[in-house]
ZAMARGU-4260 file (C-alpha; in steps of 0.2 Angstrom, whole numbers, plus 5000, padded with zeros to 4 digits):
<rodrens>
0) 5003/4992/5088 | 5020/4985/5087 | 5013/4968/5079 | 4999/4978/5069 | 5006/4974/5052
5) 5009/4956/5056 | 4991/4954/5060 | 4982/4963/5047 | 4991/4950/5036 | 4988/4937/5046
10) 4969/4939/5050 | 4968/4944/5030 | 4975/4927/5026 | 4962/4918/5039 | 4947/4929/5029
15) 4956/4922/5011 | 4956/4906/5019 | 4937/4904/5022 | 4936/4911/5003 | 4945/4896/4999
20) 4933/4885/5007 | 4919/4893/4999 | 4926/4896/4981 | 4920/4913/4979 | 4933/4919/4966
25) 4926/4935/4962 | 4929/4944/4979 | 4946/4935/4984 | 4955/4947/4973 | 4946/4962/4982
30) 4951/4955/4996 | 4969/4953/4992 | 4970/4972/4987 | 4963/4978/5003 | 4972/4969/5016
35) 4989/4974/5006 | 4982/4991/5005 | 4978/4990/5025 | 4993/4983/5028 | 5004/4997/5020
40) 4994/5010/5028 | 4997/5001/5047 | 5016/4997/5040 | 5020/5018/5038 | 5010/5022/5053
45) 5021/5010/5063 | 5038/5016/5057 | 5043/5025/5073 | 5037/5010/5082 | 5052/5002/5096
50) 5051/4985/5106 | 5053/4969/5108 | 5042/4953/5106 | 5042/4932/5110 | 5056/4934/5123
55) 5066/4947/5113 | 5067/4935/5098 | 5056/4949/5088 | 5063/4964/5086 | 5053/4981/5082
60) 5065/4995/5076 | 5067/5006/5060 | 5076/4996/5050 | 5062/4982/5051 | 5048/4995/5050
65) 5055/5001/5033 | 5055/4985/5025 | 5037/4979/5030 | 5032/4997/5022 | 5043/4990/5007
70) 5036/4974/5008 | 5018/4977/5008 | 5017/4991/4997 | 5027/4979/4985 | 5013/4966/4986
75) 4999/4979/4984 | 5006/4986/4966 | 5009/4968/4959 | 4991/4965/4964 | 4984/4978/4957
80) 4995/4978/4943 | 4989/4960/4938 | 4972/4963/4936 | 4964/4947/4937 | 4977/4934/4939
85) 4972/4927/4920 | 4985/4915/4918 | 4981/4906/4936 | 4970/4893/4935 | 4953/4900/4940
90) 4948/4889/4954 | 4965/4890/4963 | 4963/4907/4964 | 4955/4911/4981 | 4971/4901/4986
95) 4985/4910/4977 | 4979/4927/4984 | 4980/4917/5001 | 4998/4910/4999 | 5004/4927/4992
100) 4998/4935/5007 | 5005/4923/5018 | 5021/4923/5008 | 5022/4943/5012 | 5017/4938/5031
105) 5032/4927/5031 | 5044/4941/5023 | 5037/4954/5037 | 5040/4943/5050 | 5058/4939/5043
110) 5065/4956/5043 | 5060/4959/5062 | 5067/4942/5069 | 5084/4941/5077 | 5084/4925/5084
115) 5090/4909/5072 | 5076/4898/5073 | 5062/4912/5071 | 5072/4919/5056 | 5072/4902/5050
120) 5052/4898/5053 | 5049/4915/5045 | 5060/4912/5029 | 5050/4893/5029 | 5034/4903/5028
125) 5038/4914/5014 | 5045/4900/5006 | 5034/4887/5005 | 5021/4898/5000 | 5031/4902/4984
130) 5032/4886/4982 | 5014/4881/4981 | 5010/4897/4968 | 5021/4891/4954 | 5013/4875/4949
135) 4996/4886/4951 | 5000/4892/4933 | 4984/4887/4923 | 4989/4872/4911 | 4980/4877/4896
140) 4994/4873/4882 | 4997/4856/4891 | 5015/4858/4892 | 5016/4857/4912 | 5032/4868/4912
145) 5025/4877/4928 | 5025/4858/4937 | 5045/4856/4933 | 5048/4875/4938 | 5040/4871/4954
150) 5050/4855/4959 | 5066/4862/4952 | 5062/4879/4965 | 5057/4868/4981 | 5072/4855/4975
155) 5088/4868/4976 | 5077/4878/4991 | 5079/4862/5002 | 5097/4860/4997 | 5100/4878/5003
160) 5089/4877/5017 | 5099/4861/5023 | 5115/4872/5022 | 5108/4887/5030 | 5100/4876/5044
165) 5119/4866/5046 | 5127/4884/5048 | 5116/4890/5061 | 5121/4873/5070 | 5140/4879/5070
170) 5136/4896/5077 | 5126/4889/5090 | 5138/4876/5094 | 5152/4890/5095 | 5141/4903/5104
175) 5127/4892/5116 | 5116/4905/5109 | 5103/4907/5093 | 5102/4927/5097 | 5108/4937/5083
180) 5115/4951/5096 | 5124/4938/5108 | 5130/4931/5094 | 5136/4947/5087 | 5144/4951/5106
185) 5155/4936/5106 | 5160/4934/5087 | 5173/4945/5086 | 5182/4934/5097 | 5179/4920/5086
190) 5178/4928/5070 | 5195/4920/5063 | 5189/4903/5070 | 5187/4892/5053 | 5171/4886/5060
195) 5164/4904/5062 | 5167/4908/5047 | 5161/4891/5038 | 5145/4895/5051 | 5143/4913/5043
200) 5144/4907/5026 | 5132/4894/5026 | 5120/4904/5036 | 5124/4919/5022 | 5118/4904/5009
205) 5100/4902/5013 | 5096/4921/5009 | 5109/4923/4993 | 5099/4910/4986 | 5083/4922/4990
210) 5093/4935/4980 | 5097/4923/4968 | 5117/4927/4971 | 5129/4914/4960 | 5131/4899/4965
215) 5114/4899/4971 | 5104/4905/4956 | 5100/4890/4946 | 5083/4890/4950 | 5080/4908/4942
220) 5077/4906/4923 | 5066/4890/4924 | 5055/4897/4938 | 5054/4913/4932 | 5048/4906/4912
225) 5037/4892/4921 | 5030/4903/4933 | 5015/4913/4929 | 5019/4933/4923 | 5009/4936/4939
230) 5020/4925/4951 | 5036/4929/4942 | 5031/4947/4945 | 5032/4944/4964 | 5045/4932/4965
235) 5058/4943/4956 | 5054/4959/4968 | 5045/4957/4985 | 5056/4943/4992 | 5073/4951/4988
240) 5069/4965/5000 | 5067/4953/5014 | 5083/4943/5006 | 5093/4962/5008 | 5087/4965/5023
245) 5093/4948/5034 | 5109/4949/5023 | 5114/4966/5030 | 5109/4959/5049 | 5120/4942/5047
250) 5136/4952/5038 | 5136/4965/5053 | 5140/4951/5061 | 5156/4947/5053 | 5160/4965/5055
255) 5174/4971/5056 | 5186/4958/5056 | 5176/4948/5044 | 5190/4949/5030 | 5186/4930/5023
260) 5167/4935/5021 | 5170/4950/5012 | 5183/4938/5001 | 5167/4927/5000 | 5155/4941/4995
265) 5169/4949/4983 | 5169/4932/4971 | 5150/4930/4972 | 5149/4948/4967 | 5159/4945/4952
270) 5153/4928/4946 | 5134/4934/4948 | 5139/4949/4939 | 5147/4942/4923 | 5136/4927/4923
275) 5120/4937/4924 | 5124/4948/4911 | 5133/4936/4899 | 5118/4923/4899 | 5105/4938/4897
280) 5114/4944/4879 | 5107/4928/4873 | 5090/4927/4878 | 5074/4930/4869 | 5061/4923/4881
285) 5061/4942/4890 | 5057/4934/4908 | 5075/4924/4906 | 5081/4939/4902 | 5075/4949/4917
290) 5077/4933/4927 | 5098/4933/4922 | 5097/4953/4924 | 5092/4949/4941 | 5105/4938/4944
295) 5118/4952/4938 | 5110/4967/4949 | 5112/4953/4964 | 5130/4955/4963 | 5128/4974/4963
300) 5119/4973/4978 | 5132/4965/4987 | 5145/4979/4981 | 5138/4989/4997 | 5137/4972/5010
305) 5154/4970/5006 | 5159/4988/5014 | 5153/4979/5032 | 5152/4999/5035 | 5133/5008/5037
310) 5136/5019/5022 | 5137/5003/5011 | 5123/4996/5020 | 5114/5009/5017 | 5116/5010/4999
315) 5110/4992/4998 | 5095/4997/5004 | 5091/5010/4990 | 5097/5001/4977 | 5087/4985/4978
320) 5072/4996/4982 | 5078/5006/4965 | 5079/4988/4958 | 5061/4985/4963 | 5052/4998/4955
325) 5062/4997/4939 | 5058/4977/4939 | 5040/4980/4943 | 5039/4994/4928 | 5044/4980/4917
330) 5032/4965/4921 | 5019/4978/4926 | 5023/4979/4905 | 5023/4962/4902 | 5006/4957/4910
335) 4998/4971/4899 | 5004/4963/4883 | 5002/4946/4889 | 4983/4943/4882 | 4982/4928/4891
340) 4995/4925/4902 | 5007/4918/4890 | 5026/4921/4890 | 5031/4935/4881 | 5047/4933/4869
345) 5056/4950/4865 | 5049/4948/4848 | 5032/4950/4853 | 5037/4968/4860 | 5039/4973/4840
350) 5031/4991/4837 | 5024/4992/4855 | 5025/5011/4855 | 5011/5012/4840 | 5001/4999/4851
355) 5002/5008/4868 | 5014/5023/4869 | 5012/5025/4889 | 5017/5006/4891 | 5031/5007/4879
360) 5038/5022/4889 | 5036/5012/4906 | 5044/5000/4897 | 5059/5013/4891 | 5060/5019/4908
365) 5061/5002/4919 | 5074/4996/4905 | 5086/5013/4904 | 5087/5014/4923 | 5092/4994/4925
370) 5106/4998/4912 | 5110/5012/4922 | 5107/5027/4912 | 5104/5044/4919 | 5093/5052/4926
375) 5085/5035/4931 | 5088/5027/4949 | 5099/5013/4941 | 5112/5025/4937 | 5113/5034/4955
380) 5111/5017/4964 | 5127/5010/4953 | 5138/5025/4958 | 5135/5026/4974 | 5138/5007/4975
385) 5153/5009/4966 | 5160/5024/4976 | 5158/5014/4990 | 5168/5000/4985 | 5180/5011/4980
390) 5183/5020/4996 | 5182/5001/5004 | 5199/4999/4993 | 5191/4985/4983 | 5197/4994/4962
395) 5197/4977/4952 | 5180/4975/4959 | 5174/4992/4952 | 5182/4990/4936 | 5175/4972/4934
400) 5158/4980/4940 | 5159/4996/4926 | 5163/4983/4912 | 5148/4972/4917 | 5139/4989/4916
405) 5143/4993/4901 | 5137/4974/4894 | 5121/4975/4901 | 5119/4991/4892 | 5120/4982/4876
410) 5105/4971/4878 | 5093/4981/4889 | 5093/4993/4873 | 5089/4981/4861 | 5074/4978/4869
415) 5070/4996/4866 | 5076/4995/4849 | 5062/4982/4846 | 5049/4991/4855 | 5051/5007/4845
420) 5060/5006/4830 | 5054/4989/4824 | 5037/4988/4813 | 5021/4978/4825 | 5016/4959/4821
425) 5001/4964/4829 | 4991/4979/4826 | 4978/4980/4839 | 4981/4992/4852 | 4983/4987/4869
430) 4970/4992/4882 | 4974/4997/4897 | 4965/5001/4913 | 4963/5018/4924 | 4974/5007/4938
435) 4987/5001/4927 | 4989/5019/4920 | 4990/5026/4937 | 5003/5014/4941 | 5013/5014/4927
440) 5015/5035/4929 | 5018/5032/4948 | 5035/5020/4944 | 5039/5031/4932 | 5042/5046/4943
445) 5046/5037/4956 | 5062/5029/4946 | 5066/5047/4941 | 5063/5055/4956 | 5076/5044/4968
450) 5089/5046/4952 | 5089/5064/4952 | 5084/5066/4970 | 5092/5052/4980 | 5095/5061/4996
455) 5078/5057/5005 | 5076/5041/5001 | 5097/5038/5007 | 5092/5047/5023 | 5080/5035/5028
460) 5089/5021/5023 | 5104/5027/5033 | 5092/5030/5049 | 5086/5011/5049 | 5103/5005/5046
465) 5109/5016/5062 | 5094/5008/5072 | 5103/4992/5071 | 5122/4998/5076
</rodrens>
């Protein structure tokens, strides 16, 4: 039972591998959805499991199990609202589903990894699957932007992976161990050594890249635009859960004496918020807009981490869960509005309310939540992060973050103005199937519920973080 969620995804990957040999496109998606549902159920059932595997390199606890639930459910939601993956090259669909499940398997293994080499292997399993999924977009227009996006993605990733490995070698050289628990015991005596600070900062870079934090954000706009809408939906949400989980584990190594690490995180947070929000103001492609806004939101997530305290970590978990919900609501709408899988510009959403009131309301909920408008989860998450940063005596950072919230409101509401107030450029109604309608309503309810009643999710997040201490 300790390894059950991973086992479901691993066996599912083997089944999907058989589909790639037979090129059976019709059943590959159904199989992927079933694997996602089964993994979600098993993850929920095993949330209270505790133990170690693989010579204590793999830890099962409340923290890792919570993230496994979130990752498997998020993967399933992306599979469900992506319908037939209409922008993926038809002959590549079985391979696409195989790599999507493998990437999720890597993330699930990542959140349980408590040893540097295990952590690296899990990260690469997840990442290489994503590198392969990006170029699988159907090249019907002959622009080959997906190839460019794939090459940029892997080149930037290779660079940050090299930096991260170099940082791991520093930590091993200083402590003589690759186990995080043993490093945590030894590091307080070494935390003021330049080599220890450089080592932790370099290891953090690998996961700041996943979270798209400045200055590791360069891949975001081109990969978001070049990848298929379905692929972008996955990249923009699921890997960020794994990144936050490991960032919490790594920043805990620096607590409570890691003032230099805190300063680095403060600089990254400020730069991410300003760069992301200012760049988003001038975007016309909605995926690029969401990409830049994601960079800004990554800066907000860091507000919880830099407190180096349990409450701050729990708030970061709360915020990233809310961000995934908000993001999925927006991408669900984009996948439905895009008839053939083409990229959607903000102008293409003109009069969306007249073509599909439910899609327009789902988009409105997601955008207003991302903007931080009450009563949605985005408001509550930002409020708690700012309150935590204020308690940590980061007054300047709080003021700058509040300023960025005001900037973000402008471009999020501009999208809603186009969707509700402009005349539609197309008159045909958008057909939405039952599954998509149900997912839309579920996402709307979840975004509102977490905003109005945050205590339950926050309590779970606190319990998960407490398992690490």
